[in-house]
C-alpha positions as CSV (number, residue, x, y, z in Angstrom):
1,M,1.7,-14.3,39.6
2,N,-0.5,-11.3,39.8
3,T,-3.9,-12.3,38.2
4,L,-5.5,-9.8,35.8
5,V,-8.0,-12.5,34.2
6,K,-9.6,-15.3,35.6
7,I,-11.9,-17.7,33.7
8,E,-13.5,-20.4,35.3
9,H,-15.6,-23.4,33.9
10,L,-16.5,-21.4,30.6
11,S,-18.9,-22.9,28.4
12,H,-21.2,-21.7,25.6
13,R,-23.7,-23.4,23.1
14,Y,-24.9,-22.4,20.0
15,S,-28.3,-24.0,19.5
16,R,-27.2,-27.7,20.4
17,S,-23.7,-27.4,19.9
18,W,-20.8,-26.7,22.3
19,A,-18.6,-24.2,20.9
20,I,-16.4,-24.3,24.1
21,R,-16.7,-26.4,27.2
22,D,-15.1,-26.2,30.7
23,I,-12.6,-23.5,29.9
24,N,-10.2,-22.6,33.0
25,L,-7.5,-19.8,32.2
26,E,-5.6,-17.1,34.3
27,I,-3.4,-14.5,32.7
28,G,-1.1,-12.2,34.7
29,G,-1.1,-8.3,34.6
30,T,1.5,-8.0,32.2
31,G,3.1,-9.4,28.9
32,I,1.8,-10.9,26.1
33,V,-0.2,-14.3,25.8
34,G,-0.6,-16.2,22.6
35,L,-4.2,-17.6,21.7
36,L,-4.1,-20.6,19.2
37,G,-6.5,-23.0,17.6
38,S,-7.7,-24.4,14.3
39,N,-10.6,-22.5,12.4
40,G,-13.6,-23.2,14.3
41,A,-11.6,-24.3,17.7
42,G,-13.4,-21.8,20.0
43,K,-11.1,-18.8,19.9
44,S,-13.2,-16.1,18.8
45,T,-16.1,-17.5,21.2
46,T,-13.5,-17.0,24.0
47,M,-12.3,-13.7,23.1
48,N,-16.1,-12.4,22.6
49,I,-17.0,-13.5,25.8
50,L,-13.7,-12.5,27.5
51,C,-14.4,-8.8,26.0
52,G,-17.9,-8.7,26.8
53,V,-19.7,-9.2,23.2
54,L,-21.2,-12.4,24.1
55,R,-22.9,-13.5,27.3
56,Q,-21.5,-17.1,28.0
57,T,-23.9,-20.1,28.8
58,E,-21.9,-21.4,31.7
59,G,-19.0,-20.3,33.8
60,S,-17.3,-17.0,34.8
61,V,-15.0,-14.3,33.3
62,I,-13.4,-12.2,36.1
63,I,-11.5,-9.0,34.9
64,D,-9.5,-7.3,37.6
65,G,-11.7,-8.6,40.2
66,I,-14.7,-7.7,38.8
67,D,-17.4,-10.2,37.3
68,M,-18.1,-9.7,33.7
69,A,-21.6,-10.8,33.9
70,R,-22.6,-9.1,37.0
71,D,-21.0,-5.5,36.2
72,P,-20.0,-5.4,32.4
73,E,-19.5,-1.9,32.4
74,Q,-17.0,-1.8,35.2
75,A,-15.4,-4.9,33.4
76,K,-15.0,-3.5,29.8
77,Q,-13.6,-0.4,31.0
78,R,-10.5,-2.6,31.8
79,I,-10.1,-4.1,28.2
80,G,-9.4,-2.8,24.6
81,F,-10.3,-5.1,21.8
82,L,-8.9,-5.0,18.1
83,P,-11.3,-7.4,16.2
84,Q,-10.0,-9.2,13.3
85,T,-11.5,-6.6,10.9
86,P,-10.7,-3.3,12.8
87,P,-13.7,-1.3,13.9
88,L,-12.9,1.7,11.8
89,Y,-14.9,4.6,10.4
90,T,-13.0,5.3,6.8
91,D,-14.8,8.8,6.3
92,L,-13.6,10.4,9.9
93,T,-10.1,11.7,10.2
94,V,-8.0,9.7,13.0
95,D,-8.5,12.7,15.4
96,E,-12.5,12.3,15.0
97,Y,-12.1,8.7,15.0
98,L,-9.9,8.3,18.1
99,T,-12.2,11.1,19.8
100,F,-15.5,9.0,19.1
101,A,-13.9,6.1,20.7
102,A,-12.7,8.0,23.6
103,E,-16.3,9.2,24.3
104,L,-17.5,5.0,23.5
105,R,-15.1,4.1,25.9
106,L,-16.6,6.7,28.7
107,V,-13.3,8.7,29.0
108,E,-13.9,12.2,31.1
109,K,-14.9,14.7,28.7
110,N,-11.7,16.9,29.9
111,K,-9.2,14.2,29.3
112,I,-10.0,13.3,26.0
113,R,-8.0,15.4,24.0
114,S,-4.7,14.2,26.0
115,A,-6.0,10.6,25.6
116,V,-6.3,10.9,22.1
117,E,-2.8,12.6,21.9
118,E,-1.2,9.7,24.1
119,A,-2.6,7.1,22.0
120,K,-1.8,8.8,18.6
121,E,1.9,9.2,19.9
122,R,2.3,5.5,21.4
123,C,1.0,3.9,17.9
124,G,3.0,6.4,15.8
125,V,0.0,8.0,13.9
126,A,0.5,11.6,15.1
127,H,1.5,13.1,12.0
128,F,-1.9,11.7,10.2
129,S,-4.2,13.6,12.4
130,K,-5.9,15.3,10.2
131,R,-6.3,12.7,7.4
132,L,-8.9,10.6,6.5
133,I,-8.7,7.0,7.8
134,G,-9.9,5.7,4.1
135,N,-6.3,7.1,2.9
136,L,-4.1,5.6,5.0
137,S,-2.3,2.4,4.1
138,G,-3.1,-1.0,5.7
139,G,-0.3,-1.0,8.5
140,Y,-1.5,2.8,9.6
141,R,-5.0,1.6,9.7
142,Q,-3.9,-1.1,12.0
143,R,-2.0,1.3,14.2
144,V,-5.4,3.4,14.2
145,G,-7.1,0.2,15.2
146,I,-4.8,-0.2,17.9
147,A,-4.9,3.2,19.1
148,Q,-8.7,2.9,19.5
149,A,-8.1,-0.3,21.7
150,I,-5.6,1.6,24.0
151,I,-7.0,5.1,24.4
152,H,-8.7,4.5,27.7
153,R,-5.8,2.9,29.2
154,P,-7.2,-0.7,29.7
155,R,-5.2,-3.2,31.9
156,L,-6.2,-5.8,29.2
157,V,-5.7,-5.5,25.2
158,V,-7.1,-8.3,23.4
159,L,-5.8,-8.5,19.5
160,D,-7.3,-10.9,17.1
161,E,-5.0,-11.4,13.9
162,A,-3.3,-7.8,14.4
163,T,-0.6,-8.7,11.8
164,N,-3.0,-10.2,9.0
165,G,-2.6,-8.7,5.6
166,L,0.7,-6.7,6.1
167,D,3.6,-6.5,4.5
168,P,6.8,-7.6,6.2
169,N,8.0,-4.1,7.4
170,Q,4.4,-3.3,8.5
171,I,4.4,-6.7,10.4
172,I,7.9,-5.7,12.2
173,E,6.4,-2.1,13.1
174,V,3.2,-3.4,14.7
175,R,5.0,-6.2,16.4
176,N,7.4,-3.5,18.1
177,L,4.1,-1.6,18.9
178,I,2.6,-4.6,20.7
179,R,5.7,-5.4,22.6
180,E,5.9,-1.7,24.1
181,I,2.0,-1.7,24.7
182,A,2.6,-5.0,26.6
183,A,5.6,-3.5,28.8
184,D,2.7,-2.1,31.2
185,R,-0.4,-4.1,30.8
186,A,-1.5,-7.7,29.7
187,V,-2.0,-8.4,25.9
188,I,-3.7,-11.8,24.7
189,F,-2.5,-12.2,21.0
190,S,-4.6,-14.2,18.5
191,S,-2.9,-15.1,15.2
192,H,-3.0,-17.9,12.7
193,I,0.6,-16.8,11.8
194,L,2.3,-19.2,14.2
195,S,6.1,-17.3,13.8
196,E,4.4,-14.5,15.2
197,V,3.2,-16.2,18.2
198,Q,6.7,-17.7,18.7
199,L,8.4,-14.4,18.2
200,L,5.8,-12.3,20.4
201,C,4.5,-14.5,23.4
202,K,6.0,-15.9,26.2
203,E,3.0,-17.8,27.2
204,I,0.7,-19.9,25.3
205,K,-2.9,-21.1,25.4
206,M,-4.3,-23.4,22.8
207,I,-8.1,-24.3,22.2
208,E,-9.0,-27.3,20.1
209,Q,-12.5,-28.6,19.9
210,G,-13.8,-26.0,22.4
211,R,-11.2,-27.4,25.1
212,I,-7.9,-26.1,26.4
213,V,-5.4,-28.5,25.1
214,F,-2.1,-26.8,26.2
215,A,-1.6,-24.0,28.7
216,D,2.1,-23.4,29.4
217,T,5.1,-21.2,28.4
218,M,6.5,-20.9,24.8
219,D,9.5,-22.8,25.8
220,A,7.2,-25.8,27.0
221,F,5.6,-25.4,23.8
222,N,8.6,-25.7,21.7
223,N,9.9,-28.8,23.5
224,Y,6.3,-30.3,23.4
225,V,7.1,-32.7,20.6
226,E,10.4,-34.6,21.2
227,P,12.9,-33.5,18.3
228,H,13.9,-36.4,15.6
229,S,16.9,-35.1,14.2
230,V,20.3,-33.6,14.6
231,T,22.4,-31.4,12.6
232,V,26.1,-32.1,12.5
233,H,29.3,-30.5,10.8
234,L,32.1,-32.8,9.9
235,E,35.4,-31.7,8.5
236,N,35.9,-34.9,7.3
237,P,32.7,-36.3,6.5
238,P,32.1,-40.0,5.5
239,A,29.5,-41.5,2.9
240,A,25.8,-41.7,4.1
241,D,26.0,-45.5,4.7
242,A,28.6,-45.1,7.7
243,L,26.3,-42.7,9.4
244,L,23.5,-45.0,8.9
245,R,25.7,-47.6,10.9
246,V,25.3,-45.5,13.9
247,E,22.9,-47.3,16.4
248,G,19.3,-45.4,16.1
249,V,19.9,-43.4,13.1
250,T,17.2,-43.8,10.3
251,K,18.0,-41.3,7.5
252,V,20.9,-38.8,6.4
253,D,20.6,-36.1,4.6
254,F,23.8,-34.0,3.1
255,L,22.8,-29.7,3.5
256,T,26.2,-29.0,2.3
257,E,29.6,-30.9,1.6
258,R,30.3,-30.7,5.4
259,Q,26.8,-30.3,7.1
260,I,24.5,-33.1,7.4
261,R,21.4,-33.6,9.0
262,A,20.6,-37.2,10.6
263,W,16.9,-38.3,11.6
264,F,17.1,-40.8,14.6
265,T,14.7,-42.7,16.5
266,G,13.4,-41.5,20.0
267,D,16.7,-42.1,21.7
268,A,18.2,-39.7,23.9
269,G,22.0,-41.2,23.5
270,I,21.9,-40.5,20.1
271,T,24.8,-37.3,20.2
272,E,27.1,-39.5,22.3
273,R,27.1,-42.2,19.5
274,I,27.9,-39.9,16.8
275,V,30.6,-38.2,18.7
276,A,32.1,-41.6,19.7
277,A,31.9,-42.6,15.9
278,S,33.3,-39.4,14.8
279,I,36.2,-39.9,17.3
280,R,36.6,-43.7,16.2
281,E,36.5,-43.2,12.4
282,G,38.3,-39.5,12.3
283,W,35.4,-37.5,11.1
284,R,36.6,-34.5,12.5
285,L,33.2,-33.4,14.4
286,R,32.9,-29.5,14.4
287,E,29.5,-29.1,15.5
288,I,26.3,-31.1,16.6
289,S,23.1,-29.9,17.5
290,I,19.7,-31.1,18.3
291,D,17.0,-29.8,15.8
292,K,13.6,-28.5,17.5
293,S,10.7,-29.3,16.1
294,S,8.9,-26.8,14.1
295,V,5.9,-24.6,15.5
296,D,3.9,-26.1,12.9
297,E,4.7,-29.8,13.7
298,I,3.7,-28.6,17.4
299,F,0.6,-27.1,16.4
300,A,-0.4,-30.1,14.2
301,Q,0.3,-32.8,17.1
302,L,-1.5,-30.6,19.6
303,S,-4.4,-30.2,17.1
304,K,-4.7,-34.2,16.8
305,N,-4.4,-34.6,20.9
């Protein structure tokens, strides 16, 4: 993996309490990484340190080979940040605001105009160039917020709750925009909407009580909790009691006349026993699948651990 972000032994203390303790992470140069954690887990502290908003108590943050503590200006030029509340000036037009953002990001004067145009086009707000930000809908304000985060072409974009408060159509639009941005740079996506993380991210980092409790792929996250139910489709379904006599089955629910969910104890041979019973009893099995644990169940289990 081509490492863009390297965080080593990162710790931060507010007064006497440690907000995060010994965080170690590596993030590659492209793709979307989900950052999960309960309220107060340490996500915001980690993101603020990563983006140079806060100076850590211990440890180091290296962005594209540059130490944030030693050379913050160079490190920050490689980062775009959209906080949970977008830093928008509602009395400015889209053009005025993005020009101001480009100046803050130290974009060269002769390149500011082209940088603004590129960011507007990429985020789909070019047709609102002269409109006051205060007169834009929530979805388009969020797009302007993302535009300011990418206007200087950073290697890393950090998005905190980027789809928060949007309607379903706006969420789909912003989700697609984030995927486009991640095609040629790394994106850290923090959200409380677990289904959004599941749809967008290929990698997950989860912080609880200030420490990393999970750092792996989305597939590994989805399989973290052992499944405990199967869904079966039977053309000639028996009564629930007959299914309960299959060894390991603890509970049966009829979802439809022929589709049944059966809960079982953690036994790898459950599908084979249901198939064998179906053949023996003439239930005419058409389909059987092990149900994955929901992302909420996995999050709850990791939070406890």
